Structures are given as C-alpha cells and as structure tokens.
N, C-alpha and C positions, 0 to 999 in steps of 0.2 A: 590753193596753197600759194604762198609767196616764196620767191627764190631770188637769189642774186647770181649774177654772172658777169663775165668780162667779154665785151664785144671783141671781135677779131682784130680790129684796127684801133683800139682805144684801151688804155691801160687802167681805167677806173671802173669800179663795179657799177652796174645798173641793177635796179630792183624792180621786180614785177612778176609777171606770170610766165612760166616756162612752157615751151612747146617744142616737141621733137617731130619733125616731118621726114618721112622716107619717100622719096620719089624714085620710081623704077621706070627707066626708058630703055627698052630692049635689054642689052646686057649691062647697061650703066645703072648703078645704084647711087643716088645722092642722099645724103642726110643733112638736114638743116636744123640747127638748134637755135631757138630764138627766145628772147624775153621781151614781153610786151609791157611797156611802161604806161599805165592808164592816164596819169597826170599829163604826160607829154604827148600822148596819142602817137607814140613811136614804137616800132618793133626793131630790136637790135639782133643781128646774127651774132651768136656768142660761141666761144670755144667750148666744146663738149666736155673738156677736162676741168673746167672751172665753173661749175654750177653747184650752188649750195642752197639747201632748203632752210627756211626760217623755222626755228624751234617753237615759236609761240611764247618764248620767255624773253625777259629783259634783264640787262645788266643793271647794276646799282645806279648808273647814271641815266637809265632809260633807253639806252641803245639796244636795238634788236640783236638777238644772238642767232647764229647760223651754224650749220654743221661745218666742221673744219676750222672753227674759231679756236683761238688760244686765249685762255683767261687765267687769272690768279685769284686766290682766296685771300682772306684777311691775314693769313700767315705767310703769304708770298709764294705758296705752292702753285705750280702751273698745271693746267689741265687742257685737254683737247676734247672738243665735241665731235662725236661720230654719229652718223645716220646708221641705224640698224633696223633690221626687220621689226616693224611694229612701232618705231619711234626713234628716240635718240638716247645715247649713253655718253658718259665721260670717262676719260682715262683715269687711272688710279696712280697717284704720285709715287707710291712704293714700287711700281712696276714700270720703269722707264720705257720698255718696249711697247707698252700700250700708248704712250704719248707719241712716239715717233712713227707709229703705225707699222712697225716691223712685225709685231705680233699683237694685234689689237684685242687680246683677251687676257685676263678678265676685265670687264668694264662695269661701271656703276650706272644702272638705268637712271635716266633723267626724267622720271615720270611720277614717282610717289610724292605726296604733299610735302613730306619732310625735306626731301632733296630739292624740290622746286623752291621751297621757302628759303633753304640755305643758299641756293643759287642766286635768287633774286635779292637777297639781302647782303651777299658777300662777294659775288663774282664781279671782277673788274676786267674789262676787255683789254687784251694785250696786242692781239693781232690775229692773223689767220695763216694757214699753211701756204697759201698762194703768194702772199706778199712778204712773208717772213720765213722763207725756207732755211736761211742760215740760223735762225733762232732755234730750230729743232736740233741742229748739230751742236751749236754752242752750249746749249743747256746741259747736254750729257758729257761734255768734255770736261766740265768742272768737277 
C-alpha cells in the first residue's frame, strides 16, 4: 500500500511505504512512524497525525487521490475522502457535518463501479485537510 506523510522537519508531503515501529526499553516506549521513498532510497520520520493512504483512484487530471483529500465535482460541490473499515468513503454534500468530520456518517462508499467511474470522470482535486484547515471552516460559514 502506498501512503503520503509529512516529515517532522519538512512541510511537504513525501510518498511511499508507511511503517510504524514501537521500541520498548525498560519503562520507555518510543514510536517511530516512517515513510520509505523507494525512488530516493530514503526513509523519513513523519508525524503520526499526518499519514494518508492512497485510494487507488485518480482525479480527472491523473493525480493520485488519498484519504483526507478535498475534491469537487462538475457542479462545484465539495467532498472529503475518508478511510473506513474495508476501504474508503466520501462525505455527502447535503450533510455538512460529514465533510467537516464532526459526525462522519452517513458516508457514500467509494467502491462500486458506478461511484468509481463518476469519481475518475468528474473529481477535481481542491486540497486536503492538513494543508487547507481554513477551507473546512470557510465552506460552512457561507
């Protein structure tokens, strides 16, 4: 599985393979969250709060989609991608609380052929919840 994450001392996403290591030494417990970037042969220690999994789907422009992405459809409606047990789902525009994450249900599964086809033919990347925190607030003040 492919992931993206933000290194601890670097503000840009890195893309690769995620690993979580727990090291116990006496009473000390350390957790290391890393992403290995195969092309660069580098391993970055990343923030455990900013790790997103690749959905396997692509936006209209060919860009990869990840959990916690924000995208819009051909009508300009905004959606958010969630990682759920067994796969991925998207927020429903008629329920603003599903977009902000305050109450992430009900969600639309992003799995069946019809939804996947709609996504790959209409979804335009807008941002993600990590880099666009103000976007979530701004959208629902309108």
